[in-house]
C-alpha positions as CSV (number, residue, x, y, z in Angstrom):
1,M,0.3,0.0,0.1
2,N,1.3,3.6,-0.7
3,A,-0.6,5.8,0.7
4,I,-0.6,10.1,1.9
5,I,-1.2,11.5,5.3
6,F,-2.5,14.7,5.6
7,G,-3.7,16.4,8.7
8,P,-3.8,20.3,10.2
9,P,-0.2,21.0,12.7
10,G,-1.2,19.6,15.9
11,S,-3.4,16.5,13.7
12,G,-1.6,13.6,14.9
13,K,-0.2,12.9,11.7
14,G,3.5,12.1,12.3
15,T,2.7,10.0,15.1
16,Y,-0.1,8.0,13.8
17,A,2.8,7.4,10.4
18,S,5.2,6.3,12.1
19,I,2.2,3.6,14.2
20,L,1.3,2.8,11.1
21,Q,4.7,2.0,9.7
22,E,5.3,-0.3,12.8
23,R,2.1,-1.9,12.7
24,L,1.6,-2.1,9.5
25,G,5.4,-2.7,8.0
26,I,5.0,0.5,5.0
27,V,7.5,2.6,4.9
28,K,6.7,6.4,6.5
29,I,8.9,8.9,4.5
30,S,8.7,11.8,5.7
31,T,10.2,14.8,3.7
32,G,10.6,17.1,6.6
33,D,12.9,14.6,8.1
34,M,14.6,13.7,4.5
35,V,15.2,17.7,4.4
36,R,17.3,18.3,7.8
37,E,19.2,14.8,8.1
38,E,20.2,15.8,4.3
39,I,21.4,19.0,5.9
40,K,23.0,17.0,8.5
41,K,24.8,14.6,6.7
42,S,25.9,17.5,4.7
43,T,25.5,15.4,1.9
44,E,26.0,17.7,-1.4
45,L,21.4,18.3,-2.3
46,G,21.8,18.6,1.9
47,M,23.8,21.7,1.3
48,K,21.7,23.3,-1.2
49,M,19.0,23.3,0.2
50,K,20.5,24.9,3.2
51,G,21.5,27.4,1.4
52,Y,17.6,28.1,0.5
53,Y,17.2,27.9,4.4
54,D,19.4,30.6,5.1
55,R,18.7,33.1,2.8
56,G,14.5,32.5,4.7
57,E,13.2,31.1,1.0
58,L,11.2,28.1,0.7
59,V,13.3,24.8,-1.2
60,P,12.0,24.4,-5.0
61,D,9.9,21.9,-5.9
62,E,12.2,20.0,-7.4
63,I,15.0,19.9,-4.9
64,I,12.5,17.7,-3.2
65,I,11.1,15.5,-6.0
66,E,14.9,14.5,-6.4
67,M,15.0,13.5,-2.9
68,L,11.3,12.1,-2.8
69,K,12.4,9.9,-6.2
70,K,15.4,8.5,-4.9
71,R,13.8,6.9,-1.8
72,I,10.9,5.9,-3.4
73,S,13.2,4.2,-5.3
74,Q,14.8,2.1,-2.5
75,P,14.1,-1.6,-2.4
76,D,11.9,-1.6,1.2
77,C,9.9,1.0,-0.6
78,K,9.5,-0.8,-3.2
79,E,8.4,-4.4,-1.7
80,K,6.3,-3.1,1.5
81,G,5.4,0.5,0.3
82,F,5.2,3.6,1.6
83,I,3.1,6.6,3.8
84,L,3.9,10.1,3.0
85,D,3.9,12.7,5.7
86,G,4.6,16.5,4.4
87,Y,4.0,15.6,0.7
88,P,2.1,16.7,-1.4
89,R,2.0,20.5,-0.2
90,T,1.3,21.8,-3.8
91,V,-0.5,20.7,-7.2
92,N,2.6,20.6,-9.1
93,Q,3.8,18.5,-6.0
94,A,1.1,16.1,-6.7
95,K,1.3,16.2,-10.8
96,A,4.9,15.2,-10.2
97,L,4.4,12.3,-7.9
98,E,2.2,10.6,-10.3
99,D,4.8,11.4,-12.4
100,F,7.0,8.5,-10.6
101,T,4.5,7.0,-8.5
102,K,1.3,5.0,-7.6
103,I,-0.4,6.5,-4.5
104,D,-3.2,3.9,-3.7
105,V,-5.9,5.6,-1.0
106,V,-5.5,9.4,0.9
107,I,-5.2,9.1,4.4
108,N,-7.4,12.8,6.0
109,L,-7.0,13.8,9.6
110,K,-10.7,15.5,10.6
111,V,-10.0,17.3,13.6
112,P,-11.7,19.5,14.9
113,D,-9.6,23.6,15.7
114,W,-10.6,23.3,20.0
115,V,-8.9,19.6,19.8
116,I,-6.2,21.1,18.2
117,V,-5.9,24.9,20.0
118,E,-5.9,22.4,23.3
119,R,-3.0,19.9,22.3
120,L,-0.7,22.3,21.1
121,S,-1.8,25.0,23.7
122,T,-0.5,22.6,26.5
123,R,2.5,21.2,24.7
124,R,5.9,21.7,26.5
125,I,8.9,20.9,25.0
126,C,12.7,20.2,26.2
127,K,15.0,23.4,25.7
128,K,18.3,20.5,26.0
129,C,17.1,17.4,24.0
130,G,14.1,18.2,21.9
131,A,11.7,15.4,23.9
132,I,7.9,16.5,23.8
133,Y,5.5,16.1,26.8
134,N,2.3,17.6,27.8
135,V,0.6,18.9,30.8
136,K,-2.5,17.8,30.8
137,Y,-1.8,14.6,28.9
138,L,1.9,13.4,29.3
139,K,3.2,15.2,32.1
140,P,7.8,14.7,32.9
141,K,7.4,13.2,36.7
142,V,8.5,17.2,37.1
143,E,7.0,19.7,36.4
144,G,8.8,22.3,34.2
145,I,11.5,19.3,33.8
146,C,12.7,17.0,31.2
147,D,12.9,13.0,32.9
148,K,15.3,12.3,29.8
149,C,18.0,14.8,30.3
150,G,16.7,17.5,33.4
151,G,16.5,19.8,30.8
152,E,14.1,22.7,30.6
153,L,10.7,22.5,29.3
154,I,9.4,25.7,27.2
155,Q,6.6,26.6,25.7
156,R,7.7,27.6,21.9
157,E,5.8,30.6,20.2
158,D,4.3,28.8,17.5
159,D,2.1,26.9,20.2
160,K,0.1,29.9,21.8
161,P,-3.4,29.2,21.3
162,E,-3.4,32.9,18.8
163,V,-0.3,31.3,17.2
164,I,-2.0,28.3,16.4
165,K,-5.5,29.7,14.9
166,E,-3.7,31.2,12.4
167,R,-1.4,28.1,11.8
168,I,-4.9,26.6,11.1
169,R,-5.9,29.5,8.8
170,V,-2.7,29.2,6.7
171,Y,-3.0,25.0,6.2
172,Y,-6.5,25.0,4.8
173,E,-5.6,28.3,3.1
174,K,-2.8,26.3,1.1
175,I,-3.6,22.8,1.0
176,K,-7.4,23.0,-0.2
177,P,-5.9,23.1,-3.7
178,T,-4.2,20.4,-3.2
179,L,-6.8,17.9,-1.7
180,D,-9.7,18.5,-3.9
181,Y,-7.1,17.8,-7.1
182,L,-5.7,14.4,-5.5
183,L,-10.1,13.2,-4.6
184,T,-10.8,13.5,-8.8
185,K,-7.9,11.4,-8.8
186,I,-7.3,9.2,-5.5
187,P,-9.6,7.5,-2.8
188,F,-9.7,9.2,0.2
189,V,-10.0,7.6,4.0
190,E,-11.4,10.2,6.3
191,V,-10.8,9.7,10.2
192,T,-12.0,12.0,13.1
193,C,-10.5,13.3,16.1
194,D,-13.2,14.6,18.2
195,S,-11.0,14.6,21.3
196,P,-7.5,15.7,23.0
197,E,-7.6,12.9,25.0
198,I,-7.7,9.9,22.6
199,P,-4.6,8.5,22.7
200,P,-3.0,8.3,18.8
201,E,-3.3,3.7,18.8
202,V,-6.7,4.6,19.7
203,M,-6.3,6.8,16.1
204,V,-4.7,4.3,14.3
205,D,-7.1,1.5,15.2
206,K,-9.3,3.9,13.3
207,I,-7.8,4.0,10.6
208,V,-6.8,0.4,9.8
209,K,-10.2,-0.4,10.4
210,K,-11.3,2.3,7.7
211,L,-8.1,0.8,5.6
212,K,-9.3,-2.7,5.9
213,E,-12.4,-2.1,5.1
214,K,-12.0,-0.2,1.7
215,K,-10.1,-3.5,1.0
216,F,-6.5,-1.2,1.5
217,I,-5.2,-3.8,3.2
């Protein structure tokens, strides 16, 4: 099964994709993670992308597509299938994808704005190691201190309610044309999360159930 997972910021799509990778044996491909890894390794492609980042510019589609095409051509993707997280973001990227691979299904997460605001505004991140906590649902043993490294837990600027609402608005505005385009080409499986307290495993159960019903797995 080759799939794409979509969802607004804070919908949990990255977490769900990781669990689906373990459960179904498919490969999770996050373009964001791939870009960071290329830059970290200082590859030729990584240095090219770093140049755009340093100038505050978006990495051009053709570079992201080149990187993705290379990853999807690897044996593990061909044998097991994959789930794309973070791509495509534009209609042009979606059209480019059609040129080098076939997507079987789009998993679209439907999450009310208030759930996302509740979930993200209570999130805290370790300043030192980047570990993620939640003051309501995933508390550290000692308030404000990371369990793993003892670092200080902070709230990111973009996890403040007013910023979150704007991020959600921008997401839907930018992603709508891409979703509309894909709807004409690929079957959709839509899964709703209507509470910030639903554990990721339960949401993945719902996704797997719908995929089975539609005979994708």
